[in-house]
Wavefront OBJ file of the C-alpha trace (Angstrom):
o trace
v 27.722 14.772 -5.599
v 30.271 14.155 -2.847
v 29.883 13.500 0.908
v 30.815 17.077 1.842
v 27.970 18.376 -0.348
v 25.480 17.240 2.286
v 27.063 19.766 4.632
v 27.244 22.586 2.083
v 23.537 22.220 1.313
v 22.616 22.185 4.989
v 24.686 25.314 5.643
v 22.833 27.095 2.844
v 19.447 25.961 4.139
v 20.002 26.485 7.886
v 22.768 29.111 8.265
v 21.703 30.239 11.734
v 21.099 26.812 13.262
v 23.660 25.438 15.722
v 25.944 22.868 14.101
v 28.217 22.247 17.104
v 27.449 22.810 20.780
v 30.817 22.844 22.545
v 31.722 23.677 26.166
v 33.334 26.909 24.962
v 30.279 27.989 22.969
v 28.136 27.198 19.943
v 29.042 27.266 16.250
v 26.373 27.971 13.647
v 26.180 26.292 10.263
v 27.245 29.551 8.578
v 30.251 29.919 10.889
v 31.289 26.302 10.445
v 30.960 26.551 6.659
v 33.169 29.669 6.615
v 35.766 27.841 8.707
v 35.683 24.798 6.458
v 36.038 26.877 3.284
v 39.015 28.758 4.725
v 40.712 25.634 6.071
v 40.192 23.793 2.780
v 41.829 26.697 0.946
v 44.674 26.607 3.454
v 45.222 22.894 3.021
v 45.273 23.370 -0.750
v 47.828 26.159 -0.384
v 50.101 23.919 1.690
v 49.747 20.995 -0.735
v 47.731 21.477 -3.947
v 47.947 17.797 -4.927
v 44.517 16.112 -5.076
v 44.165 12.941 -2.987
v 47.206 13.778 -0.845
v 46.820 12.524 2.704
v 46.130 14.593 5.826
v 46.586 12.947 9.209
v 44.561 14.298 12.125
v 45.670 13.412 15.656
v 43.314 15.270 17.971
v 40.730 14.838 20.680
v 37.067 15.629 20.063
v 36.794 19.387 19.498
v 35.403 22.047 17.158
v 38.849 22.386 15.582
v 39.019 18.651 14.949
v 35.603 18.505 13.290
v 36.296 21.610 11.167
v 39.661 20.210 10.060
v 38.099 16.883 9.120
v 35.374 18.578 7.078
v 38.048 20.714 5.383
v 39.964 17.588 4.376
v 36.790 16.204 2.805
v 36.065 19.548 1.104
v 39.553 19.883 -0.374
v 39.562 16.531 -2.175
v 42.218 15.127 0.119
v 42.315 11.837 2.008
v 41.665 11.744 5.730
v 43.933 9.556 7.880
v 42.582 9.405 11.460
v 45.285 9.079 14.122
v 43.932 8.145 17.544
v 45.640 10.268 20.260
v 45.201 7.372 22.688
v 47.447 5.139 20.583
v 51.152 4.671 21.211
v 53.963 6.555 19.501
v 55.290 3.489 17.630
v 51.809 2.596 16.364
v 51.052 6.111 15.120
v 54.446 6.402 13.502
v 53.791 3.151 11.666
v 50.512 4.532 10.292
v 52.137 7.820 9.251
v 55.034 6.047 7.567
v 52.570 3.817 5.695
v 50.307 6.596 4.410
v 52.857 9.451 4.058
v 50.562 12.384 4.858
v 51.888 15.725 3.661
v 50.023 17.551 6.466
v 49.541 16.601 10.120
v 46.831 18.357 12.137
v 47.430 17.803 15.844
v 46.656 18.881 19.386
v 49.543 20.156 21.503
v 49.496 17.087 23.752
v 49.949 14.860 20.680
v 53.317 16.405 19.802
v 55.332 13.640 21.417
v 53.293 10.938 19.696
v 54.316 12.293 16.282
v 57.805 13.554 17.104
v 60.049 13.136 14.072
v 57.227 12.024 11.781
v 57.159 13.571 8.295
v 54.495 16.068 7.264
v 53.912 19.778 7.817
v 52.396 20.467 11.237
v 49.144 22.376 11.644
v 48.298 22.883 15.305
v 44.730 23.055 16.635
v 45.862 25.465 19.368
v 48.957 27.619 19.842
v 51.789 26.714 17.474
v 55.500 26.548 18.273
v 57.632 29.328 16.814
v 57.841 29.120 13.040
v 54.936 26.680 12.683
v 51.304 27.156 11.654
v 48.018 26.649 13.437
v 44.360 26.397 12.500
v 43.558 29.944 13.653
v 46.286 31.472 11.483
v 45.157 29.472 8.474
v 41.572 30.638 9.028
v 42.703 34.259 9.151
v 44.843 34.027 6.023
v 42.128 32.392 3.939
v 39.017 34.070 5.358
v 36.351 34.528 2.720
v 37.654 31.701 0.515
v 35.084 30.304 -1.936
v 33.625 26.858 -1.694
v 36.111 24.428 -3.286
v 35.216 22.278 -6.276
v 35.991 18.548 -6.350
v 36.347 16.603 -9.578
v 37.127 13.007 -8.655
v 35.440 9.655 -9.419
v 33.166 7.894 -6.947
v 35.800 5.263 -6.251
v 38.386 7.886 -5.279
v 39.505 7.539 -1.680
v 37.837 9.663 0.986
v 39.620 8.138 3.975
v 42.240 5.560 4.905
v 41.119 4.077 8.198
v 43.119 1.326 9.824
v 41.551 -1.825 11.177
v 41.706 -2.219 14.934
v 44.602 -4.651 14.961
v 43.314 -6.603 17.995
v 43.804 -9.878 16.116
v 46.678 -9.033 13.784
v 48.556 -6.254 12.023
v 46.321 -3.271 11.133
v 45.592 -2.704 7.454
v 44.788 0.637 5.860
v 41.235 0.426 4.503
v 40.580 2.715 1.536
v 37.033 4.008 1.959
v 35.783 5.616 -1.281
v 33.357 8.477 -1.785
v 30.582 6.021 -2.733
v 30.947 4.196 0.602
v 30.579 7.433 2.539
v 27.559 8.411 0.433
v 25.915 5.051 1.145
v 26.625 5.378 4.868
v 25.152 8.896 5.035
v 21.941 7.869 3.291
v 21.617 4.754 5.464
v 22.127 6.607 8.740
v 19.514 9.220 7.868
v 17.042 6.574 6.708
v 17.530 4.197 9.648
v 17.606 6.719 12.504
v 15.359 9.472 11.217
v 17.849 12.255 11.946
v 16.296 15.725 11.634
v 16.697 19.332 12.806
v 15.907 18.329 16.399
v 18.667 15.717 16.585
v 21.338 16.489 19.174
v 24.093 13.887 18.883
v 26.178 13.445 22.016
v 29.751 12.874 20.825
v 30.561 10.114 23.308
v 33.056 8.155 21.163
v 36.199 9.437 19.411
v 35.831 11.226 16.075
v 38.780 9.103 14.932
v 36.542 6.036 15.170
v 32.817 5.269 14.836
v 31.639 8.793 15.602
v 33.042 9.959 12.264
v 30.302 8.036 10.451
v 27.639 10.134 12.222
v 29.097 13.602 11.548
v 27.750 14.198 8.040
v 24.397 12.385 8.383
v 23.428 14.642 11.282
v 24.811 17.820 9.696
v 22.970 16.937 6.476
v 19.656 17.173 8.341
v 20.355 20.357 10.271
v 21.093 18.565 13.540
v 23.663 19.450 16.181
v 26.766 17.712 17.564
v 27.169 18.096 21.332
v 30.789 17.962 22.471
v 31.415 16.764 26.026
v 32.541 19.046 28.825
v 35.170 16.678 30.177
v 35.470 12.951 29.609
v 34.028 9.694 30.838
v 30.564 8.498 31.745
v 29.709 11.471 33.981
v 30.393 13.929 31.142
v 28.135 11.880 28.874
v 25.373 11.911 31.481
v 25.640 15.683 31.830
v 25.351 16.135 28.053
v 22.063 14.259 28.126
v 20.825 15.697 31.398
v 21.483 19.415 30.836
v 22.211 19.920 27.134
v 19.346 18.132 25.432
v 21.115 15.090 23.983
v 18.802 12.885 21.924
v 21.091 10.243 20.406
v 24.558 8.753 20.851
v 26.742 5.963 19.552
v 29.015 4.218 22.041
v 30.528 0.847 22.962
v 28.545 -1.400 25.320
v 31.047 -0.783 28.129
v 30.137 2.915 28.221
v 26.431 2.050 28.292
v 27.051 -0.108 31.363
v 29.104 2.668 32.984
v 26.244 5.143 32.534
v 23.874 2.767 34.302
v 26.370 2.297 37.152
v 26.872 6.017 37.886
v 25.854 7.046 41.424
v 22.186 7.901 41.507
v 21.734 7.145 37.801
v 18.178 6.912 36.492
v 16.259 7.280 33.258
v 15.468 10.853 34.315
v 19.117 11.728 33.549
v 18.341 11.193 29.857
v 15.090 13.128 29.332
v 15.296 13.520 25.534
v 17.120 10.281 24.652
v 15.544 8.670 21.562
v 18.313 6.447 20.154
v 21.081 4.684 22.099
v 23.151 2.966 19.403
v 25.859 0.549 20.480
v 28.609 -1.011 18.393
v 32.180 -2.233 18.378
v 31.344 -5.277 20.494
v 28.318 -7.530 21.057
v 25.860 -7.048 23.898
v 24.760 -10.318 25.493
v 21.006 -10.919 25.802
v 20.974 -10.496 29.573
v 22.709 -7.145 29.220
v 20.144 -6.130 26.602
v 17.404 -6.909 29.117
v 19.073 -4.722 31.750
v 19.744 -1.847 29.363
v 16.187 -1.798 28.022
v 14.805 -1.943 31.553
v 16.891 1.112 32.447
v 16.657 3.255 29.302
v 13.418 2.028 27.766
v 12.814 1.066 24.109
v 15.640 3.186 22.636
v 18.398 0.608 22.203
v 19.681 -0.047 18.673
v 22.749 -1.464 16.970
v 24.430 -1.849 13.617
v 26.884 -4.283 12.088
v 29.695 -3.280 9.809
v 33.444 -3.245 9.495
v 36.040 -0.665 8.607
v 35.932 -2.386 5.199
v 32.155 -1.693 5.034
v 31.704 1.175 7.455
v 29.186 1.016 10.231
v 25.936 -0.063 8.697
v 25.763 -3.242 6.624
v 22.884 -4.315 8.837
v 20.743 -2.496 11.376
v 18.667 -3.555 14.376
v 16.284 -0.749 15.249
v 14.624 -0.098 18.631
v 11.317 -1.615 17.506
v 13.175 -4.822 16.534
v 14.273 -5.283 20.157
v 10.642 -5.744 21.178
v 10.979 -9.359 19.972
v 13.460 -11.228 22.170
v 14.265 -13.577 19.274
v 16.180 -10.665 17.767
v 18.416 -9.966 20.744
v 21.192 -12.210 19.455
v 20.865 -10.691 15.981
v 22.541 -7.664 14.356
v 19.512 -6.933 12.214
v 18.548 -6.776 8.573
v 20.552 -5.580 5.587
v 20.579 -1.820 5.123
v 20.318 0.019 1.788
v 22.947 -0.199 -0.962
v 24.363 -3.568 0.159
v 23.802 -7.265 -0.231
v 24.658 -9.518 2.718
v 24.812 -13.289 2.309
v 26.251 -16.438 3.864
v 28.905 -18.273 1.858
v 30.276 -21.797 2.090
v 34.048 -22.428 1.820
v 33.574 -23.512 -1.808
v 31.951 -20.167 -2.719
v 28.310 -21.319 -2.708
v 25.749 -18.970 -1.223
v 23.926 -20.816 1.539
v 20.171 -20.824 2.238
v 18.601 -19.330 5.344
v 19.452 -21.073 8.575
v 22.830 -22.454 7.470
v 26.077 -21.239 9.057
v 28.930 -19.966 6.915
v 31.030 -16.883 6.318
v 29.252 -13.526 6.198
v 29.958 -11.831 2.859
v 28.782 -8.504 1.471
v 28.807 -6.502 -1.738
v 27.582 -3.094 -2.854
v 28.348 0.598 -2.568
v 29.365 0.479 1.102
v 32.499 -1.607 0.421
v 36.091 -0.422 0.469
v 38.136 -0.378 -2.714
v 40.942 -2.297 -1.012
v 43.785 -2.128 1.472
v 46.320 0.666 1.064
v 49.337 -0.680 -0.845
v 48.435 -4.298 0.017
v 47.156 -5.813 -3.246
v 47.559 -9.398 -2.067
v 45.495 -8.784 1.088
v 42.921 -6.974 -1.031
v 42.661 -9.944 -3.397
v 42.142 -12.290 -0.436
v 39.319 -10.170 0.998
v 37.498 -8.907 -2.112
v 36.673 -11.900 -4.311
v 34.325 -11.623 -7.315
v 32.793 -8.481 -5.843
v 32.137 -10.022 -2.427
v 33.798 -8.757 0.752
v 34.804 -11.689 2.939
v 34.221 -10.371 6.454
v 35.898 -13.190 8.365
v 32.760 -13.517 10.496
v 30.679 -16.670 10.757
v 26.935 -16.391 10.935
v 23.537 -17.266 9.549
v 20.551 -15.404 8.147
v 17.174 -16.644 9.302
v 13.969 -16.846 7.268
v 13.057 -13.270 8.293
v 16.310 -11.841 6.954
v 17.902 -11.357 10.386
v 21.686 -11.833 10.542
v 23.061 -13.729 13.525
v 26.814 -13.677 14.069
v 28.442 -16.761 15.502
v 32.041 -15.573 15.745
v 35.148 -14.614 13.873
v 36.354 -17.536 11.746
v 39.758 -17.382 13.377
v 38.240 -17.100 16.880
v 36.379 -20.392 16.638
v 37.800 -22.936 19.088
v 38.161 -26.523 17.869
v 38.336 -28.651 20.983
v 38.368 -32.431 20.769
v 37.057 -32.214 17.206
v 34.072 -30.041 18.181
v 33.534 -26.432 17.125
v 32.900 -23.978 19.954
v 31.877 -20.396 19.186
v 33.168 -18.047 21.901
v 30.257 -15.644 21.555
v 27.821 -18.392 22.586
v 29.894 -19.131 25.702
v 30.151 -15.400 26.441
v 26.382 -15.070 26.181
v 25.930 -17.932 28.624
v 28.449 -16.545 31.116
v 26.880 -13.114 30.811
v 23.601 -14.458 32.196
v 25.239 -15.067 35.583
v 24.248 -12.235 37.939
v 27.826 -11.731 39.162
v 29.409 -11.386 35.706
v 29.906 -7.843 34.447
v 31.785 -8.744 31.246
v 33.740 -11.654 29.846
v 35.863 -12.864 26.942
v 36.173 -16.477 25.782
v 39.067 -17.857 23.735
v 41.046 -20.994 22.950
v 44.533 -21.961 24.115
v 46.715 -24.858 22.906
v 46.077 -28.087 24.768
v 47.891 -31.433 24.446
v 44.758 -33.465 25.039
v 42.044 -31.444 23.280
v 44.028 -29.608 20.622
v 42.542 -26.413 21.999
v 40.941 -25.782 25.363
v 38.176 -23.268 25.984
v 39.091 -20.673 28.595
v 37.435 -17.462 29.769
v 38.441 -14.155 31.295
v 35.816 -12.609 33.586
v 35.292 -9.230 35.206
v 32.793 -9.465 38.056
v 30.307 -6.793 39.063
v 31.284 -4.590 42.007
v 30.221 -6.107 45.313
v 29.427 -9.476 43.689
v 31.331 -12.741 44.071
v 31.476 -15.992 42.109
v 33.942 -18.859 42.113
v 35.442 -20.589 39.099
v 33.558 -23.762 39.978
v 30.270 -21.871 40.209
v 30.725 -20.231 36.814
v 31.815 -23.393 35.031
v 28.817 -25.252 36.445
v 26.590 -22.390 35.281
v 27.876 -22.698 31.701
v 27.801 -26.500 31.711
v 24.136 -26.469 32.639
v 23.352 -24.268 29.636
v 25.759 -25.425 26.943
v 27.041 -28.832 28.001
v 30.576 -30.004 28.776
v 32.273 -29.326 25.419
v 31.684 -25.554 25.506
v 32.367 -25.212 29.236
v 35.626 -23.324 29.949
v 38.383 -25.511 31.314
v 39.688 -22.482 33.208
v 38.312 -19.087 34.173
v 40.655 -16.175 34.821
v 39.371 -13.323 36.990
v 40.271 -9.702 36.202
v 39.616 -6.555 38.172
v 39.347 -4.822 34.807
v 39.572 -6.530 31.424
v 42.190 -5.036 29.070
v 40.590 -2.802 26.449
v 41.410 -0.889 23.305
v 41.275 2.939 23.295
v 37.626 2.716 22.197
v 36.587 0.272 24.908
v 36.677 -3.076 23.099
v 37.959 -6.014 25.140
v 41.287 -7.116 23.670
v 40.980 -10.861 23.249
v 44.610 -11.233 22.233
v 45.652 -9.504 25.449
v 43.484 -11.654 27.742
v 44.610 -14.757 25.887
v 48.275 -13.763 26.329
v 47.696 -13.182 30.040
v 46.077 -16.601 30.317
v 49.013 -18.265 28.559
v 51.471 -16.447 30.822
v 49.539 -17.644 33.881
v 50.084 -21.241 32.737
l 1 2 3 4 5 6 7 8 9 10 11 12 13 14 15 16 17 18 19 20 21 22 23 24 25 26 27 28 29 30 31 32 33 34 35 36 37 38 39 40 41 42 43 44 45 46 47 48 49 50 51 52 53 54 55 56 57 58 59 60 61 62 63 64 65 66 67 68 69 70 71 72 73 74 75 76 77 78 79 80 81 82 83 84 85 86 87 88 89 90 91 92 93 94 95 96 97 98 99 100 101 102 103 104 105 106 107 108 109 110 111 112 113 114 115 116 117 118 119 120 121 122 123 124 125 126 127 128 129 130 131 132 133 134 135 136 137 138 139 140 141 142 143 144 145 146 147 148 149 150 151 152 153 154 155 156 157 158 159 160 161 162 163 164 165 166 167 168 169 170 171 172 173 174 175 176 177 178 179 180 181 182 183 184 185 186 187 188 189 190 191 192 193 194 195 196 197 198 199 200 201 202 203 204 205 206 207 208 209 210 211 212 213 214 215 216 217 218 219 220 221 222 223 224 225 226 227 228 229 230 231 232 233 234 235 236 237 238 239 240 241 242 243 244 245 246 247 248 249 250 251 252 253 254 255 256 257 258 259 260 261 262 263 264 265 266 267 268 269 270 271 272 273 274 275 276 277 278 279 280 281 282 283 284 285 286 287 288 289 290 291 292 293 294 295 296 297 298 299 300 301 302 303 304 305 306 307 308 309 310 311 312 313 314 315 316 317 318 319 320 321 322 323 324 325 326 327 328 329 330 331 332 333 334 335 336 337 338 339 340 341 342 343 344 345 346 347 348 349 350 351 352 353 354 355 356 357 358 359 360 361 362 363 364 365 366 367 368 369 370 371 372 373 374 375 376 377 378 379 380 381 382 383 384 385 386 387 388 389 390 391 392 393 394 395 396 397 398 399 400 401 402 403 404 405 406 407 408 409 410 411 412 413 414 415 416 417 418 419 420 421 422 423 424 425 426 427 428 429 430 431 432 433 434 435 436 437 438 439 440 441 442 443 444 445 446 447 448 449 450 451 452 453 454 455 456 457 458 459 460 461 462 463 464 465 466 467 468 469 470 471 472 473 474 475 476 477 478 479 480 481 482 483 484 485 486 487 488 489 490 491 492 493 494 495 496 497 498 499 500 501
């Protein structure tokens, strides 16, 4: 069995159910399956080589989802290309993976100008080039394709975010996608009544929810527009029941004019990821939305769901700093620098093994050997597992600040700063310092209409964490720099702090 088989079985079982609810209309399971079969046949006609790469640079749309499913169905390798990235970055990813086919929206043409690969346009095509509609017409009625590849064959090459170094192409195998699908269905209880609001890009975390929801006969709701207001409308008027999004978007929904829980009448699961949510923010979010908040922990190297913290887990405030318990098909442990597995309560590196893991980094055997050691994935995160099996992350190993011989974990300082009523969001980092080796500094974005001075915030942290962890300087930002998916870019705020002197 392969990941795409979950969709084929659902299409057979629920042909008339709505698979995608888009602003331009709905698409049934039978219609989507016919599109996927035809597109898969078209991709095979363009390049019959198994495991050849297909890059997709497109915004969230029916055409994007159908093209992605067709890549999975044809035995090819999906390479997601974020249309919000820059031209040099996308070209670097294309040159690294050498896709033979590029599926793209018209407004992405400039981003991939001159890049190799046959173009397949989601909309109208330039003269002499092909588009999705033409491929559908030429291969209408194509049979369901047959895949014959091992479980460790590559399903996708997804690049790490690159916020703390050069991105690496993570080879996600079929078995990892199978494990993710089973975990998502088990953890969230997806069923025929699930209506997933596609609030995050398909090129990122949303992709891990596509097949689990389709497998159960659920529906994906595409936004009519963009931004927080479009998300609110999808919940308010189109029956959204679940969404995955970064914490920043959650906060934006709460800050919309006139926003209330009544805007989200059928919301059952609000899953956040990509960045931590400080305890005080968790309190605010739960007060606004009710007991629907949930989160997962994973990496591109172990997609999405190594651990899970479900809504009922948030009832116990001890769990608010946790990322939950280990999900199915994985082992998660804490390892000392000498390779020993540590007992509960001791801090070390978070390591994982099992079906969810990548097979390695694309054409980077040395990096692969550094990260996958004796079957264990070294995540680069520091943390501990308590006696109940809850994983608590301390910070990235390389983000830890050593100041005056003491270890300071930025996430603990961020959690303290986040308790101040004027602080909307913050990032803590270390900068070189002649006296201390490294000095703790912070970048802060205040809430609208709220004020706080540097002295007030440093005193606030000192009272809670003591002098060592207190930032030596606080830099105020109108808006913290973010990645295309909303994560605060620590390298960027650190560079701005260094430039400020």
